[in-house]
FIVEX-376257 format. One record per residue (C-alpha): residue number from 1; x negated, y, z. Coordinates in Angstrom, 3 decimals, decimal comma. Example, Ala and Ser with C-alpha at 12.3 -4.5 7.8 and 13.67 -1.06 7.14 Angstrom:
2
(1 (-12,300 -4,500 7,800))
(2 (-13,670 -1,060 7,140))
# end
This chain:
487
(1 (8,070 30,448 -22,110))
(2 (7,571 28,218 -18,526))
(3 (4,572 25,526 -18,753))
(4 (7,339 23,211 -17,149))
(5 (9,975 24,515 -19,916))
(6 (7,526 23,963 -22,796))
(7 (6,797 20,323 -21,413))
(8 (10,363 19,983 -21,180))
(9 (11,392 20,982 -24,955))
(10 (8,403 19,104 -26,371))
(11 (9,071 15,456 -24,924))
(12 (12,507 15,824 -26,254))
(13 (11,233 14,956 -30,197))
(14 (9,030 12,348 -28,748))
(15 (10,013 8,669 -28,432))
(16 (10,512 7,228 -25,757))
(17 (7,512 6,498 -23,426))
(18 (6,534 6,923 -19,606))
(19 (6,749 10,407 -19,729))
(20 (9,887 10,839 -21,633))
(21 (13,120 11,577 -20,124))
(22 (15,577 8,837 -20,859))
(23 (19,123 9,947 -21,780))
(24 (18,690 13,488 -22,396))
(25 (20,397 15,629 -25,198))
(26 (17,546 16,780 -27,496))
(27 (18,979 20,151 -28,576))
(28 (20,799 21,557 -25,588))
(29 (18,913 19,916 -22,185))
(30 (22,520 18,660 -21,527))
(31 (22,742 15,041 -20,118))
(32 (25,113 12,682 -21,449))
(33 (26,511 9,609 -19,978))
(34 (24,007 6,962 -20,590))
(35 (24,654 4,286 -23,106))
(36 (23,576 0,453 -23,642))
(37 (20,440 1,336 -25,441))
(38 (19,796 3,930 -22,652))
(39 (20,141 1,421 -19,841))
(40 (17,955 -1,286 -21,692))
(41 (15,232 1,555 -22,091))
(42 (15,394 2,450 -18,455))
(43 (15,118 -1,280 -17,568))
(44 (11,816 -1,982 -20,026))
(45 (10,271 0,969 -18,778))
(46 (10,595 -0,447 -15,233))
(47 (9,597 -3,671 -16,156))
(48 (6,339 -2,231 -17,839))
(49 (5,850 -0,172 -14,655))
(50 (6,634 -3,557 -11,965))
(51 (4,608 -6,211 -13,627))
(52 (1,337 -4,447 -12,892))
(53 (1,910 -2,978 -10,193))
(54 (3,167 -6,417 -8,369))
(55 (-0,143 -7,522 -9,480))
(56 (-2,189 -4,827 -8,193))
(57 (-0,608 -4,838 -5,189))
(58 (-0,612 -8,431 -4,520))
(59 (-4,541 -8,614 -5,182))
(60 (-4,930 -5,668 -2,818))
(61 (-3,457 -7,968 -0,332))
(62 (-5,704 -11,045 -1,288))
(63 (-8,364 -9,719 0,919))
(64 (-6,548 -10,568 3,906))
(65 (-6,166 -14,193 2,677))
(66 (-9,843 -14,180 1,778))
(67 (-11,217 -13,156 5,260))
(68 (-8,790 -15,713 6,839))
(69 (-9,919 -18,512 4,783))
(70 (-13,339 -17,816 5,498))
(71 (-12,616 -16,961 9,201))
(72 (-10,608 -20,158 9,396))
(73 (-13,640 -22,610 7,794))
(74 (-16,329 -20,689 10,807))
(75 (-14,363 -21,592 13,945))
(76 (-11,150 -20,750 15,861))
(77 (-12,884 -18,255 17,796))
(78 (-13,476 -16,213 14,263))
(79 (-10,562 -16,664 13,286))
(80 (-8,869 -15,187 16,048))
(81 (-11,242 -12,335 16,241))
(82 (-10,663 -11,805 12,408))
(83 (-6,931 -11,719 13,230))
(84 (-7,051 -9,241 15,780))
(85 (-9,707 -7,040 13,935))
(86 (-7,078 -7,101 10,584))
(87 (-4,092 -6,260 12,795))
(88 (-6,130 -3,167 14,085))
(89 (-7,307 -2,113 10,888))
(90 (-4,311 -2,529 9,415))
(91 (-2,356 -0,226 12,058))
(92 (-5,188 2,561 12,665))
(93 (-6,629 2,996 9,171))
(94 (-4,723 1,692 6,251))
(95 (-1,086 2,051 7,204))
(96 (-2,326 5,718 7,654))
(97 (-4,391 6,042 4,613))
(98 (-1,658 4,203 1,931))
(99 (0,915 6,656 3,928))
(100 (-0,514 9,473 3,293))
(101 (-1,284 8,160 -0,321))
(102 (2,656 8,016 -0,903))
(103 (2,684 12,132 -1,192))
(104 (0,805 11,806 -3,917))
(105 (3,701 9,206 -5,219))
(106 (5,954 12,496 -5,113))
(107 (3,487 15,295 -5,722))
(108 (1,599 14,114 -8,544))
(109 (4,494 12,417 -10,511))
(110 (6,799 15,380 -9,843))
(111 (3,749 17,693 -11,244))
(112 (3,616 15,702 -14,422))
(113 (7,354 15,689 -14,953))
(114 (7,383 19,358 -14,777))
(115 (4,562 19,876 -17,263))
(116 (2,073 21,193 -14,705))
(117 (-0,575 18,649 -16,178))
(118 (-3,423 20,088 -13,774))
(119 (-1,782 19,949 -10,871))
(120 (-1,803 16,178 -10,945))
(121 (-5,554 16,640 -10,763))
(122 (-5,016 19,332 -7,910))
(123 (-2,987 17,478 -5,606))
(124 (-5,351 14,438 -5,904))
(125 (-7,908 16,833 -5,163))
(126 (-6,115 18,164 -1,666))
(127 (-5,617 14,338 -0,891))
(128 (-9,726 13,625 -0,415))
(129 (-10,041 16,491 1,439))
(130 (-7,481 15,368 3,916))
(131 (-8,365 11,723 3,637))
(132 (-11,657 13,018 4,488))
(133 (-10,337 14,744 7,641))
(134 (-8,215 11,756 8,842))
(135 (-11,193 8,921 8,447))
(136 (-13,083 10,851 11,338))
(137 (-10,753 10,063 14,209))
(138 (-10,294 6,272 12,519))
(139 (-13,806 5,882 12,256))
(140 (-14,159 6,687 16,027))
(141 (-11,560 4,370 16,825))
(142 (-13,155 1,472 14,993))
(143 (-16,085 2,554 15,955))
(144 (-15,431 2,242 19,824))
(145 (-12,979 -0,785 19,137))
(146 (-15,222 -3,408 21,344))
(147 (-14,296 -1,259 24,306))
(148 (-10,741 -0,176 23,285))
(149 (-9,883 -3,948 22,669))
(150 (-11,357 -5,218 25,709))
(151 (-8,805 -3,244 27,497))
(152 (-5,914 -5,142 25,874))
(153 (-7,890 -8,956 25,228))
(154 (-8,233 -11,566 28,134))
(155 (-10,908 -12,817 25,960))
(156 (-13,685 -10,217 25,976))
(157 (-15,959 -12,464 23,497))
(158 (-13,001 -12,100 20,902))
(159 (-12,689 -8,129 21,437))
(160 (-16,496 -7,792 20,927))
(161 (-16,419 -10,008 17,513))
(162 (-13,467 -8,319 16,387))
(163 (-15,279 -4,811 17,079))
(164 (-18,220 -5,833 15,389))
(165 (-15,902 -6,728 12,494))
(166 (-14,187 -3,410 12,561))
(167 (-17,488 -1,288 12,879))
(168 (-19,223 -3,114 9,652))
(169 (-15,811 -2,284 8,019))
(170 (-16,415 1,209 8,371))
(171 (-18,490 1,103 5,271))
(172 (-15,603 0,238 2,909))
(173 (-13,287 3,127 4,429))
(174 (-14,027 5,641 2,286))
(175 (-13,610 3,390 -1,118))
(176 (-10,480 1,797 0,642))
(177 (-8,765 5,538 0,727))
(178 (-10,235 6,919 -2,406))
(179 (-9,264 4,166 -4,378))
(180 (-5,491 4,937 -3,224))
(181 (-5,706 8,694 -4,165))
(182 (-7,322 7,532 -7,896))
(183 (-4,790 5,103 -8,518))
(184 (-1,818 7,684 -7,941))
(185 (-3,436 9,843 -10,322))
(186 (-3,547 7,157 -12,910))
(187 (-0,282 6,210 -11,986))
(188 (1,681 9,301 -12,288))
(189 (0,677 9,270 -15,787))
(190 (2,109 6,024 -16,524))
(191 (-1,292 4,000 -16,414))
(192 (-0,550 1,431 -13,925))
(193 (-2,832 -1,238 -15,807))
(194 (-5,997 0,276 -15,172))
(195 (-5,922 -0,275 -11,331))
(196 (-4,780 -3,708 -11,883))
(197 (-7,799 -4,497 -14,379))
(198 (-10,331 -3,029 -11,815))
(199 (-8,718 -5,544 -8,829))
(200 (-9,000 -8,389 -11,163))
(201 (-12,514 -7,639 -11,629))
(202 (-13,174 -6,961 -7,397))
(203 (-10,935 -9,714 -6,122))
(204 (-13,579 -12,788 -7,062))
(205 (-16,511 -10,347 -6,530))
(206 (-14,876 -10,200 -2,907))
(207 (-14,662 -13,539 -2,650))
(208 (-18,092 -14,507 -3,992))
(209 (-19,648 -11,812 -1,706))
(210 (-18,022 -12,680 1,434))
(211 (-18,749 -16,365 0,821))
(212 (-22,148 -15,564 0,206))
(213 (-23,265 -13,380 3,410))
(214 (-20,865 -15,221 5,573))
(215 (-22,244 -18,840 5,065))
(216 (-25,395 -18,460 2,518))
(217 (-26,930 -15,732 4,667))
(218 (-25,789 -17,066 8,081))
(219 (-23,936 -13,786 8,636))
(220 (-20,589 -15,210 10,143))
(221 (-17,605 -13,023 10,168))
(222 (-19,718 -10,226 10,119))
(223 (-20,738 -11,514 6,463))
(224 (-17,047 -11,537 5,647))
(225 (-16,338 -8,033 6,450))
(226 (-19,857 -6,968 4,891))
(227 (-18,594 -8,235 1,679))
(228 (-14,706 -6,887 1,723))
(229 (-16,551 -3,473 2,612))
(230 (-18,929 -3,615 -0,180))
(231 (-16,075 -4,385 -2,848))
(232 (-13,786 -1,628 -1,174))
(233 (-16,294 0,982 -2,492))
(234 (-16,743 -0,625 -5,600))
(235 (-13,495 -0,465 -6,808))
(236 (-12,999 3,390 -6,979))
(237 (-16,479 3,703 -9,007))
(238 (-15,326 1,644 -11,194))
(239 (-11,772 3,408 -11,607))
(240 (-13,734 6,620 -11,976))
(241 (-16,095 5,064 -14,864))
(242 (-12,819 4,248 -16,564))
(243 (-11,633 7,683 -15,864))
(244 (-14,917 9,509 -17,654))
(245 (-14,964 7,083 -20,494))
(246 (-13,510 7,291 -23,889))
(247 (-10,952 4,622 -22,668))
(248 (-9,641 7,410 -19,958))
(249 (-9,851 10,474 -22,096))
(250 (-6,449 10,527 -22,276))
(251 (-5,920 11,406 -18,645))
(252 (-8,374 14,319 -18,987))
(253 (-5,071 16,426 -19,390))
(254 (-4,435 16,196 -15,983))
(255 (-8,300 17,273 -14,815))
(256 (-8,932 20,777 -15,046))
(257 (-12,241 20,494 -12,742))
(258 (-13,044 20,674 -8,823))
(259 (-10,866 24,108 -8,342))
(260 (-10,801 26,527 -4,961))
(261 (-6,912 26,066 -5,411))
(262 (-7,348 22,958 -4,120))
(263 (-8,416 24,650 -0,454))
(264 (-5,366 26,788 -0,660))
(265 (-3,246 25,800 2,829))
(266 (-0,286 27,317 1,393))
(267 (-0,496 24,851 -1,534))
(268 (-1,708 21,907 1,189))
(269 (1,167 22,374 3,888))
(270 (3,552 20,236 1,720))
(271 (0,950 17,526 1,611))
(272 (0,202 17,338 4,854))
(273 (3,843 17,132 5,664))
(274 (4,604 14,468 3,070))
(275 (1,409 12,580 4,393))
(276 (2,567 12,429 8,098))
(277 (5,630 11,402 6,809))
(278 (4,324 8,721 4,693))
(279 (1,965 7,183 7,288))
(280 (5,078 7,561 10,171))
(281 (7,261 5,192 7,755))
(282 (4,245 2,648 7,584))
(283 (3,670 3,065 11,234))
(284 (6,857 2,553 12,776))
(285 (7,576 -0,823 10,404))
(286 (3,960 -2,409 10,229))
(287 (3,650 -1,604 14,474))
(288 (7,289 -3,150 15,030))
(289 (6,366 -6,429 13,498))
(290 (3,100 -6,564 15,481))
(291 (5,090 -5,799 18,882))
(292 (7,766 -8,792 18,002))
(293 (5,050 -10,962 16,775))
(294 (3,130 -10,255 20,091))
(295 (6,266 -11,300 22,421))
(296 (6,361 -14,827 20,715))
(297 (3,360 -15,405 22,624))
(298 (5,593 -15,545 25,764))
(299 (7,513 -18,346 24,023))
(300 (4,272 -20,758 23,344))
(301 (0,992 -20,769 21,369))
(302 (3,076 -22,835 18,479))
(303 (6,008 -20,127 18,376))
(304 (3,392 -17,344 18,108))
(305 (1,834 -19,687 15,446))
(306 (5,141 -20,147 13,565))
(307 (5,609 -16,362 13,816))
(308 (2,224 -15,651 12,199))
(309 (3,473 -17,997 9,304))
(310 (6,744 -16,559 8,603))
(311 (5,143 -13,055 8,500))
(312 (2,864 -13,964 6,108))
(313 (5,409 -15,476 3,690))
(314 (7,761 -12,165 4,311))
(315 (4,973 -10,172 3,329))
(316 (3,856 -11,870 -0,201))
(317 (7,405 -11,404 -0,738))
(318 (7,529 -7,681 0,616))
(319 (5,289 -6,950 -2,246))
(320 (7,245 -7,849 -5,421))
(321 (10,070 -4,914 -3,899))
(322 (7,621 -2,798 -2,713))
(323 (5,666 -2,486 -5,893))
(324 (8,564 -1,889 -7,853))
(325 (9,546 0,712 -5,669))
(326 (6,275 2,251 -6,507))
(327 (7,480 2,360 -10,048))
(328 (10,628 4,103 -9,148))
(329 (9,113 6,572 -7,423))
(330 (7,376 7,635 -10,264))
(331 (10,024 7,164 -12,642))
(332 (12,521 9,523 -9,972))
(333 (9,366 12,263 -9,732))
(334 (9,455 12,626 -13,533))
(335 (12,475 13,125 -13,990))
(336 (12,963 15,451 -10,944))
(337 (9,961 17,315 -12,075))
(338 (11,706 17,637 -15,378))
(339 (14,953 19,173 -14,168))
(340 (16,874 15,871 -15,176))
(341 (19,079 15,439 -12,052))
(342 (21,585 13,899 -13,565))
(343 (19,762 11,323 -15,222))
(344 (17,445 10,779 -12,083))
(345 (20,921 9,889 -10,071))
(346 (22,198 7,470 -13,066))
(347 (18,721 5,589 -13,127))
(348 (19,109 4,827 -9,429))
(349 (22,369 3,063 -9,857))
(350 (20,283 0,487 -12,165))
(351 (17,420 0,329 -9,973))
(352 (19,897 -0,349 -6,707))
(353 (21,134 -3,587 -9,014))
(354 (17,963 -4,656 -9,929))
(355 (16,769 -4,531 -6,114))
(356 (19,485 -6,386 -5,030))
(357 (18,835 -8,990 -7,575))
(358 (15,297 -9,367 -6,636))
(359 (16,103 -9,698 -2,803))
(360 (18,593 -12,681 -3,786))
(361 (15,569 -14,122 -5,914))
(362 (12,906 -13,740 -3,129))
(363 (15,477 -15,140 -0,418))
(364 (16,802 -17,862 -2,657))
(365 (13,214 -19,445 -3,354))
(366 (12,199 -18,993 -0,033))
(367 (15,796 -21,142 1,595))
(368 (14,758 -23,634 -1,277))
(369 (11,070 -24,044 -0,509))
(370 (11,765 -23,904 3,354))
(371 (10,132 -26,964 3,783))
(372 (7,068 -26,712 1,570))
(373 (6,127 -23,075 2,121))
(374 (5,184 -23,316 5,814))
(375 (2,717 -26,092 4,888))
(376 (0,492 -23,884 3,027))
(377 (-0,278 -21,918 6,242))
(378 (-0,290 -25,123 8,802))
(379 (-0,793 -28,544 9,526))
(380 (1,119 -28,888 12,535))
(381 (4,420 -30,351 12,018))
(382 (5,862 -28,375 15,455))
(383 (4,815 -25,144 13,800))
(384 (6,234 -26,449 10,381))
(385 (9,574 -27,242 11,984))
(386 (10,078 -24,321 13,582))
(387 (9,083 -21,709 10,762))
(388 (11,464 -23,981 8,359))
(389 (14,145 -23,406 10,906))
(390 (14,008 -20,035 10,945))
(391 (13,766 -19,679 7,100))
(392 (17,254 -19,732 6,709))
(393 (17,691 -16,275 8,631))
(394 (14,255 -14,791 7,207))
(395 (15,907 -15,699 3,756))
(396 (19,126 -13,610 4,076))
(397 (17,732 -10,740 5,133))
(398 (15,347 -10,409 1,959))
(399 (18,320 -8,721 0,297))
(400 (18,417 -5,955 2,667))
(401 (14,359 -5,921 2,718))
(402 (14,559 -5,206 -0,986))
(403 (17,132 -2,551 -0,854))
(404 (15,025 -0,571 1,877))
(405 (12,315 -0,475 -0,714))
(406 (14,994 0,846 -3,427))
(407 (15,972 3,437 -0,774))
(408 (12,545 4,389 0,283))
(409 (10,968 4,674 -3,390))
(410 (13,824 6,566 -4,123))
(411 (13,404 8,963 -0,997))
(412 (9,831 9,457 -2,234))
(413 (10,172 10,173 -5,555))
(414 (12,336 12,987 -3,909))
(415 (10,024 14,173 -1,666))
(416 (12,419 12,798 1,335))
(417 (9,281 10,991 3,103))
(418 (10,544 12,515 6,342))
(419 (13,962 10,824 6,348))
(420 (12,664 7,615 5,934))
(421 (10,035 8,361 8,707))
(422 (12,655 9,509 11,053))
(423 (14,837 6,643 10,169))
(424 (12,639 3,674 10,608))
(425 (11,073 5,114 14,167))
(426 (14,527 5,760 15,921))
(427 (16,437 2,467 14,257))
(428 (13,008 0,142 14,880))
(429 (12,322 1,206 18,162))
(430 (15,764 2,323 19,632))
(431 (17,557 -0,862 18,103))
(432 (15,588 -3,479 16,226))
(433 (12,795 -4,151 18,401))
(434 (14,835 -4,479 21,722))
(435 (17,317 -6,076 20,431))
(436 (14,840 -8,948 18,596))
(437 (13,247 -9,567 21,984))
(438 (16,124 -9,915 23,751))
(439 (17,764 -12,246 21,380))
(440 (14,265 -14,001 21,274))
(441 (13,897 -14,245 25,146))
(442 (16,803 -13,768 26,945))
(443 (19,779 -15,665 27,892))
(444 (20,900 -16,263 24,218))
(445 (17,784 -18,797 23,977))
(446 (17,602 -17,914 19,874))
(447 (13,672 -17,905 20,120))
(448 (12,831 -17,254 16,710))
(449 (15,821 -16,866 14,729))
(450 (16,465 -14,025 17,389))
(451 (13,235 -12,214 16,223))
(452 (14,722 -12,170 12,577))
(453 (18,362 -11,664 13,740))
(454 (17,022 -8,826 15,382))
(455 (14,765 -7,361 12,936))
(456 (17,363 -7,992 10,188))
(457 (19,999 -6,311 11,994))
(458 (17,570 -2,833 12,075))
(459 (17,191 -3,448 8,558))
(460 (21,450 -3,287 7,671))
(461 (21,215 -0,142 9,925))
(462 (18,252 1,559 7,818))
(463 (20,066 0,833 4,466))
(464 (23,593 2,246 5,715))
(465 (21,916 5,843 7,066))
(466 (19,649 5,727 4,074))
(467 (22,526 4,831 1,283))
(468 (24,717 7,834 2,619))
(469 (21,888 10,427 3,022))
(470 (20,768 9,674 -0,920))
(471 (24,420 9,990 -1,203))
(472 (25,074 13,089 0,396))
(473 (21,780 14,550 -0,670))
(474 (22,035 17,731 -3,188))
(475 (19,369 16,522 -5,561))
(476 (19,095 20,079 -7,246))
(477 (17,327 20,929 -4,006))
(478 (14,846 18,779 -4,673))
(479 (14,272 19,988 -8,412))
(480 (13,894 23,476 -7,220))
(481 (11,346 22,835 -4,870))
(482 (9,288 21,619 -7,631))
(483 (9,696 24,750 -9,431))
(484 (8,688 26,507 -6,295))
(485 (5,630 24,361 -5,902))
(486 (4,551 24,216 -9,263))
(487 (5,393 27,780 -10,273))
# end
């Protein structure tokens, strides 16, 4: 009997858990229509996934807040250099690593659902290899950043300061990348709490070290970069200690040891494709926002500051639906790996409704607090007024943004990141960004409202295209691909 089949028959007799296919008949594998209890079980499972995931990703994002806070208390030049350095770091570094790691959202979850438990560990090993190769060009860009940034930044001293910030941050690059991979190793098995606990430990330590190096040791912005880099390396170290400890022994079933099979190019090819697609999605979205943010500098410095405030608010809000989307990627990957196609389709109906509710909640909070939220980030009354006036348009599109997190998460669970990559690239650069800049700077004179109307219109197009694709896609093909890959 095939391992996947044996695993599927075994889990039918277990109580519902993170790896148990819901809505399935235990005797014949025939799927039944979802009952009220099944829907509640699926909802409860998603809630269990989501809360630690939301905490995890918000804690990870907090490093930007810590660096911004420290640099803001050093000098205006330090704040500008830190912003420039973090923008470069996100686009030419973290966006790539996080995009590559989304391949594991697909491959590890599908391997676990199919019963190929050691396949989870093999996929993580292959990702380590790919990430090691990716660090070479990224390190080269960060090392040469003082000269590269000088080509685009008029203030030479800011380019040098930002470049120094990036050079020191190279120290933490291996830790950042490996933590993303190890995090997926546990998440594929339904453990979302361990990475959260590691970040609860490392986040205040990051703040303490950054403050100590920056102020007490007089290292300035370089000290803030060093504190973040050291804690980036500490995170995977603690996570590995957890995995090998008695508390993490349950996960050893998915680790068959280091194997030469991880070096097989034919087995690595699907991961390479998914990694490229995942990175392309992130780059298409992140770079588009940076381009639009840069365009606001042609209005005035205050417009640029207001746009920065709006972007920060949106990024914090976006982490909620994005975190939940990681949970549904894992869940759908389990179901597709187990061959439970109808179950996965039924589950996505529930997920879609949940994401619409999340978007409505985020938008309502933004609109209700539109006069208070900007004050957390700026003391300038003009900047706060601009941000408050634009938050109406921003809040309206939170529903669409959340829904795109749902469609992208579903596509990751199915192994169709390439579709999201093509759609994001075509829509953002073919329609959304040009429209946003035209509405902002053109005869309409909509300024910041034009920026968000343009970006929001692109979101609507993206949501429509991806929804139609998911509706027309033959999901059985995705399940067949798992059998071929794990066979």
